[in-house]
Wavefront OBJ file of the C-alpha trace (Angstrom):
o trace
v -72.832 48.718 -2.802
v -71.555 45.694 -0.799
v -69.679 44.483 -3.884
v -67.931 47.826 -4.207
v -66.863 47.731 -0.553
v -65.411 44.237 -0.986
v -63.349 45.357 -3.982
v -62.009 48.369 -2.090
v -61.033 46.178 0.867
v -59.212 43.740 -1.408
v -57.270 46.571 -3.038
v -56.358 47.967 0.371
v -54.941 44.611 1.494
v -53.119 43.893 -1.764
v -50.448 46.555 -1.215
v -48.990 45.235 2.108
v -49.368 41.613 0.978
v -47.444 42.297 -2.233
v -44.743 43.994 -0.194
v -44.391 40.982 2.097
v -44.289 38.550 -0.847
v -41.613 40.631 -2.555
v -39.542 40.688 0.633
v -39.798 36.927 0.847
v -38.092 36.534 -2.552
v -34.660 37.400 -1.149
v -32.538 38.008 1.919
v -29.950 40.581 2.909
v -26.556 39.056 3.743
v -25.008 41.282 6.378
v -21.397 42.332 6.858
v -20.370 39.733 9.542
v -21.247 36.810 7.278
v -19.481 38.439 4.319
v -16.438 39.085 6.503
v -16.251 35.405 7.399
v -16.513 34.469 3.736
v -13.750 36.945 2.794
v -11.541 35.647 5.585
v -11.607 32.140 4.114
v -10.933 33.300 0.562
v -7.592 33.420 -1.269
v -8.769 36.715 -2.862
v -10.672 38.429 -0.024
v -11.563 41.503 -2.112
v -13.258 39.434 -4.839
v -16.504 37.510 -4.462
v -18.219 35.527 -7.225
v -22.008 35.675 -7.365
v -23.579 32.809 -9.291
v -27.130 33.191 -10.593
v -29.056 30.781 -12.821
v -27.525 31.346 -16.256
v -25.189 34.130 -15.121
v -22.019 34.739 -13.074
v -20.724 38.155 -11.962
v -17.899 39.418 -9.744
v -18.350 41.550 -6.626
v -15.276 43.698 -5.924
v -14.215 46.242 -3.364
v -15.846 47.075 -0.045
v -19.332 45.625 0.283
v -21.403 46.132 3.429
v -24.234 43.817 2.427
v -25.522 41.751 -0.476
v -29.080 41.023 -1.537
v -29.447 37.337 -2.389
v -32.425 35.763 -4.092
v -33.256 32.046 -3.898
v -31.091 30.288 -6.454
v -28.185 32.748 -6.144
v -24.882 31.764 -4.535
v -21.761 33.696 -3.524
v -18.654 31.512 -3.962
v -14.956 31.794 -3.056
v -11.849 29.611 -3.393
v -9.604 28.779 -0.414
v -5.820 28.507 -0.525
v -5.827 25.542 1.854
v -8.183 22.675 2.538
v -8.599 19.661 4.768
v -8.787 16.049 3.544
v -12.531 15.999 4.193
v -13.533 19.236 2.432
v -12.899 20.803 -0.967
v -11.248 24.267 -1.099
v -14.467 26.113 -1.982
v -17.062 27.946 0.095
v -20.610 28.934 -0.837
v -22.946 31.479 0.730
v -26.600 31.028 -0.136
v -30.147 30.988 1.204
v -32.707 28.224 1.239
v -35.582 27.977 -1.238
v -37.891 29.855 1.171
v -35.350 32.691 1.656
v -35.619 32.088 5.399
v -32.188 30.693 6.347
v -28.633 31.785 5.517
v -26.491 28.843 4.408
v -22.684 28.797 4.729
v -21.739 25.759 2.685
v -18.526 23.791 2.343
v -18.345 20.879 -0.138
v -17.400 17.748 1.774
v -15.979 14.499 0.401
v -16.015 11.148 2.177
v -13.559 8.758 0.500
v -14.262 5.046 0.171
v -10.906 3.498 -0.894
v -10.759 1.261 -3.935
v -10.852 -2.426 -2.972
v -10.567 -5.471 -5.194
v -13.855 -6.983 -6.354
v -12.962 -10.571 -7.208
v -16.027 -11.387 -9.300
v -15.621 -8.287 -11.468
v -11.785 -8.561 -11.501
v -11.420 -4.831 -10.877
v -11.013 -2.355 -8.034
v -14.095 -0.473 -6.868
v -14.589 2.427 -4.514
v -16.630 5.589 -4.140
v -16.717 9.258 -3.254
v -19.581 10.604 -1.163
v -20.028 14.301 -1.962
v -22.311 16.730 -0.154
v -22.731 20.300 1.118
v -22.138 20.797 4.829
v -23.807 23.836 6.340
v -21.470 25.047 9.084
v -24.129 27.444 10.437
v -26.745 24.694 10.788
v -25.127 21.241 10.464
v -28.124 19.336 11.866
v -30.842 20.447 9.438
v -31.160 19.643 5.741
v -32.304 22.684 3.723
v -33.393 22.503 0.101
v -31.682 24.851 -2.318
v -33.639 26.842 -4.871
v -30.969 26.133 -7.503
v -28.416 23.267 -7.572
v -24.694 23.648 -6.965
v -22.974 21.714 -9.745
v -19.670 19.851 -9.999
v -17.965 18.064 -12.895
v -15.853 14.962 -12.113
v -13.373 12.980 -14.185
v -10.708 10.431 -13.344
v -7.206 9.456 -14.363
v -7.230 5.709 -15.215
v -10.429 5.338 -13.213
v -14.044 5.468 -14.388
v -16.342 7.899 -12.571
v -20.142 7.603 -12.471
v -21.937 9.916 -12.438
v -19.485 12.401 -13.931
v -21.695 15.408 -13.101
v -23.310 16.254 -9.762
v -26.146 18.657 -9.009
v -26.455 19.063 -5.239
v -29.904 20.273 -4.178
v -29.783 20.151 -0.378
v -27.482 20.717 2.565
v -25.958 18.159 4.912
v -26.881 14.459 4.784
v -27.482 12.365 2.756
v -24.484 12.788 0.448
v -24.438 11.866 -3.240
v -22.492 8.691 -4.119
v -19.989 8.704 -6.984
v -18.872 5.202 -8.028
v -15.237 4.564 -8.993
v -13.813 1.555 -10.872
v -10.293 0.776 -12.109
v -8.781 -2.340 -13.656
v -5.137 -1.892 -12.665
v -4.611 1.183 -10.490
v -1.421 2.215 -8.742
v -1.157 3.006 -5.053
v -3.843 5.696 -5.497
v -6.019 7.180 -8.239
v -6.725 10.824 -9.070
v -10.238 12.221 -9.366
v -10.544 15.826 -10.575
v -13.506 17.820 -9.212
v -14.412 21.107 -10.876
v -17.049 23.527 -9.557
v -19.045 25.694 -11.939
v -17.315 28.948 -10.946
v -13.675 27.708 -10.899
v -12.363 26.020 -14.080
v -9.144 24.898 -12.371
v -10.897 22.649 -9.885
v -9.064 20.422 -7.444
v -7.630 16.895 -7.382
v -8.755 14.292 -4.862
v -6.523 11.251 -4.382
v -8.301 8.008 -3.566
v -6.151 5.280 -1.965
v -6.157 1.719 -3.258
v -6.469 -1.133 -0.788
v -4.714 -3.901 -2.662
v -4.845 -7.415 -1.154
v -1.214 -8.352 -0.696
v 0.605 -11.553 -1.534
v 2.105 -12.728 1.736
v 5.790 -13.645 1.920
v 6.860 -15.289 5.198
v 10.511 -16.311 5.540
v 10.927 -19.156 8.007
v 13.902 -17.254 9.443
v 14.743 -13.579 8.822
v 18.486 -14.340 8.485
v 20.595 -17.225 7.153
v 24.318 -17.692 6.755
v 25.704 -16.227 3.560
v 28.246 -17.172 0.890
v 25.914 -19.742 -0.762
v 26.029 -21.926 2.386
v 22.323 -21.846 3.345
v 18.835 -21.835 1.871
v 16.039 -19.595 3.149
v 12.558 -21.139 2.925
v 9.772 -18.663 2.191
v 6.031 -19.351 2.476
v 4.122 -17.684 -0.394
v 0.353 -17.132 0.042
v -2.008 -15.655 -2.528
v -4.893 -13.634 -0.986
v -8.356 -15.179 -1.028
v -9.637 -12.209 -3.050
v -7.774 -13.675 -6.046
v -10.512 -16.298 -6.395
v -10.353 -20.001 -7.061
v -8.839 -19.795 -10.539
v -5.093 -20.597 -10.331
v -2.738 -17.843 -11.396
v 1.036 -17.538 -11.761
v 2.935 -15.751 -8.989
v 6.378 -14.528 -10.039
v 9.153 -14.267 -7.456
v 12.221 -12.096 -7.734
v 15.090 -11.100 -5.469
v 17.657 -8.344 -5.648
v 20.635 -10.706 -5.334
v 19.539 -14.331 -5.300
v 17.392 -16.392 -7.676
v 14.309 -17.908 -5.995
v 13.646 -21.579 -6.714
v 11.162 -21.876 -8.284
v 10.838 -18.359 -9.639
v 7.185 -19.006 -10.568
v 4.452 -20.604 -8.470
v 0.912 -21.454 -9.560
v -1.533 -20.652 -6.773
v -5.245 -20.176 -6.243
v -6.660 -17.663 -3.785
v -5.812 -18.595 -0.190
v -3.273 -21.253 -1.232
v 0.289 -21.423 0.159
v 3.422 -22.943 -1.320
v 7.114 -22.742 -0.475
v 10.004 -21.249 -2.387
v 13.725 -21.485 -1.608
v 16.296 -18.733 -1.785
v 19.990 -19.661 -1.609
v 22.146 -17.062 0.089
v 24.407 -14.951 -2.115
v 27.303 -13.063 -0.562
v 26.929 -11.179 2.715
v 24.303 -8.609 3.613
v 20.568 -7.954 3.036
v 18.583 -9.272 0.103
v 15.083 -8.180 -0.954
v 12.404 -10.636 -2.028
v 9.294 -9.594 -3.977
v 6.264 -11.365 -5.479
v 3.777 -10.185 -8.092
v 0.706 -11.517 -9.856
v -1.187 -8.566 -11.337
v -3.094 -6.908 -9.855
v -1.638 -8.323 -6.631
v 1.845 -7.890 -5.259
v 3.682 -8.382 -1.992
v 5.521 -6.067 0.311
v 9.272 -6.206 -0.104
v 10.655 -8.715 2.380
v 14.270 -8.531 3.546
v 16.373 -11.625 4.200
v 19.823 -11.039 5.718
v 22.831 -13.164 4.751
v 25.232 -13.279 7.688
v 28.887 -14.240 8.031
v 29.150 -18.050 8.480
v 31.195 -17.863 11.692
v 29.386 -20.660 13.513
v 29.367 -22.781 10.377
v 33.138 -22.457 10.001
v 33.701 -23.132 13.685
v 31.533 -26.274 13.600
v 33.188 -27.500 10.383
v 36.738 -26.976 11.685
v 36.013 -28.581 15.034
v 34.321 -31.538 13.333
v 37.264 -31.935 10.931
v 39.713 -31.783 13.815
v 37.810 -34.422 15.776
v 37.555 -36.634 12.707
v 41.311 -36.363 12.093
v 42.043 -37.313 15.720
v 39.855 -40.403 15.461
v 41.313 -41.317 12.060
v 44.867 -40.897 13.361
v 44.124 -42.995 16.420
v 42.721 -45.783 14.255
v 45.752 -45.676 11.977
v 48.156 -45.982 14.898
v 46.215 -48.931 16.291
v 46.629 -50.648 12.951
v 50.373 -50.147 13.264
v 50.732 -47.364 10.743
v 53.061 -44.479 11.398
v 51.183 -41.201 11.680
v 51.950 -37.522 11.979
v 49.548 -35.776 14.311
v 50.169 -32.412 12.647
v 49.590 -33.749 9.155
v 46.467 -35.622 10.223
v 45.163 -32.510 11.999
v 45.782 -30.205 9.033
v 44.347 -32.702 6.566
v 41.319 -33.288 8.789
v 40.604 -29.568 9.026
v 40.799 -29.114 5.255
v 38.850 -32.274 4.417
v 36.148 -31.631 7.031
v 35.667 -28.064 5.815
v 35.477 -29.217 2.182
v 32.945 -31.957 2.936
v 30.841 -29.563 5.088
v 30.746 -26.918 2.325
v 29.845 -29.569 -0.247
v 27.030 -30.776 2.001
v 25.752 -27.181 2.444
v 25.445 -26.692 -1.328
v 23.689 -30.028 -1.781
v 26.509 -32.528 -2.412
v 26.763 -35.225 0.265
v 30.265 -36.711 0.194
v 29.783 -38.838 3.298
v 27.632 -41.402 1.489
v 25.265 -41.447 4.472
v 21.660 -40.321 4.593
v 21.119 -37.579 7.186
v 17.577 -36.836 8.304
v 18.353 -33.307 9.551
v 19.850 -30.932 7.011
v 20.403 -27.764 9.047
v 22.209 -26.563 12.168
v 25.716 -26.423 13.601
v 25.459 -29.970 14.977
v 24.830 -31.320 11.469
v 27.812 -29.357 10.116
v 29.988 -30.686 12.933
v 28.967 -34.310 12.285
v 29.355 -34.019 8.493
v 32.820 -32.476 8.833
v 33.893 -35.151 11.333
v 32.602 -37.940 9.085
v 34.330 -36.354 6.127
v 37.632 -36.199 7.952
v 37.231 -39.736 9.323
v 36.119 -41.391 6.094
v 37.739 -39.138 3.591
v 41.385 -38.949 4.697
v 42.338 -42.500 3.656
v 40.785 -41.950 0.260
v 42.586 -38.619 -0.150
v 45.832 -40.298 0.893
v 45.454 -42.963 -1.795
v 44.508 -40.369 -4.426
v 47.483 -38.106 -3.571
v 50.595 -40.261 -2.765
v 52.616 -37.353 -1.385
v 49.863 -36.474 1.056
v 49.412 -40.152 1.903
v 53.111 -40.527 2.783
v 52.903 -37.371 4.883
v 49.943 -38.755 6.762
v 51.938 -41.917 7.513
v 54.975 -39.931 8.699
v 57.151 -41.136 5.796
v 57.286 -37.966 3.691
v 60.405 -37.853 1.551
l 1 2 3 4 5 6 7 8 9 10 11 12 13 14 15 16 17 18 19 20 21 22 23 24 25 26 27 28 29 30 31 32 33 34 35 36 37 38 39 40 41 42 43 44 45 46 47 48 49 50 51 52 53 54 55 56 57 58 59 60 61 62 63 64 65 66 67 68 69 70 71 72 73 74 75 76 77 78 79 80 81 82 83 84 85 86 87 88 89 90 91 92 93 94 95 96 97 98 99 100 101 102 103 104 105 106 107 108 109 110 111 112 113 114 115 116 117 118 119 120 121 122 123 124 125 126 127 128 129 130 131 132 133 134 135 136 137 138 139 140 141 142 143 144 145 146 147 148 149 150 151 152 153 154 155 156 157 158 159 160 161 162 163 164 165 166 167 168 169 170 171 172 173 174 175 176 177 178 179 180 181 182 183 184 185 186 187 188 189 190 191 192 193 194 195 196 197 198 199 200 201 202 203 204 205 206 207 208 209 210 211 212 213 214 215 216 217 218 219 220 221 222 223 224 225 226 227 228 229 230 231 232 233 234 235 236 237 238 239 240 241 242 243 244 245 246 247 248 249 250 251 252 253 254 255 256 257 258 259 260 261 262 263 264 265 266 267 268 269 270 271 272 273 274 275 276 277 278 279 280 281 282 283 284 285 286 287 288 289 290 291 292 293 294 295 296 297 298 299 300 301 302 303 304 305 306 307 308 309 310 311 312 313 314 315 316 317 318 319 320 321 322 323 324 325 326 327 328 329 330 331 332 333 334 335 336 337 338 339 340 341 342 343 344 345 346 347 348 349 350 351 352 353 354 355 356 357 358 359 360 361 362 363 364 365 366 367 368 369 370 371 372 373 374 375 376 377 378 379 380 381 382 383 384 385 386 387 388 389 390 391 392 393 394 395 396
């Protein structure tokens, strides 16, 4: 008799308990949550319900949806932010206790050069943010999967199965030998075959180009000195750095540098206006540096004044020696000779025969032109008899 009573009591309790257990295997998603999901969607009248091994479409007006653990309602957005993918998921946790409104989030770690591996490495950190409960991490009854592949970049792992909400995110490693300014990683969710592209920037250590002065006089009259530095990330093995310019020809056009080393290159001015200098040693390159070639007004003024002064001194010396002179002829000849000698000195030909410690500046141009006029006029007069007679005031 007692055994029979125990069996009857167990049967009486089994009905309500079974009802409660059955209720715990799912959750009703009410209209306000569905309305929010529709409002974010590009196709608000269409919802995609993903079940393990099956996907179906929910269309039309729906007041509520019964979700079981492992089922997800997904939509695609028409816009997205840099930190989130354009997909939204509505689900419940493995205990069917909490409603989860999930947005796939991506934290981008730019590609940076790894010197030892001689390649660029970076990462994506992918996770599911729960906007209804961002502080707690809930376990999902079934994973939300993504497929990843890259354009000229290796991706590992190439498939993700996210099993929980919020932190920690899953790390996806990226590696590329010679990327451009950025690399493309395509992320495809299970319910949307089109997927979305994520662009990962490349932080490339730059070759440094430092002109001593941003502008020099043009018309081949000056040389710009440029400091060239290879970044330390290039390592200790020397490599060739190639220099190029839009108008001029750098000298030398190739430098052999190790990481962190600096050497100088020279660029002679060509014409008037801006010139662009660039350096490259794959996978490194420089920013484009502008050097401006200006009109040589001060150079010409210094050269003419120096030539004029030299002709005055030369004429005075000739008169003291008792030679007849023409001030006009001496002045004109001094201007021409001083300018010629100054231009020759600027392009690297020293006609004065004297060693000058300083090679740059208006004072140097003035002195060189004056010396040219002072020392060069008698020689020009002997070389050209007609000019020599004119200088002595005896032109026929």
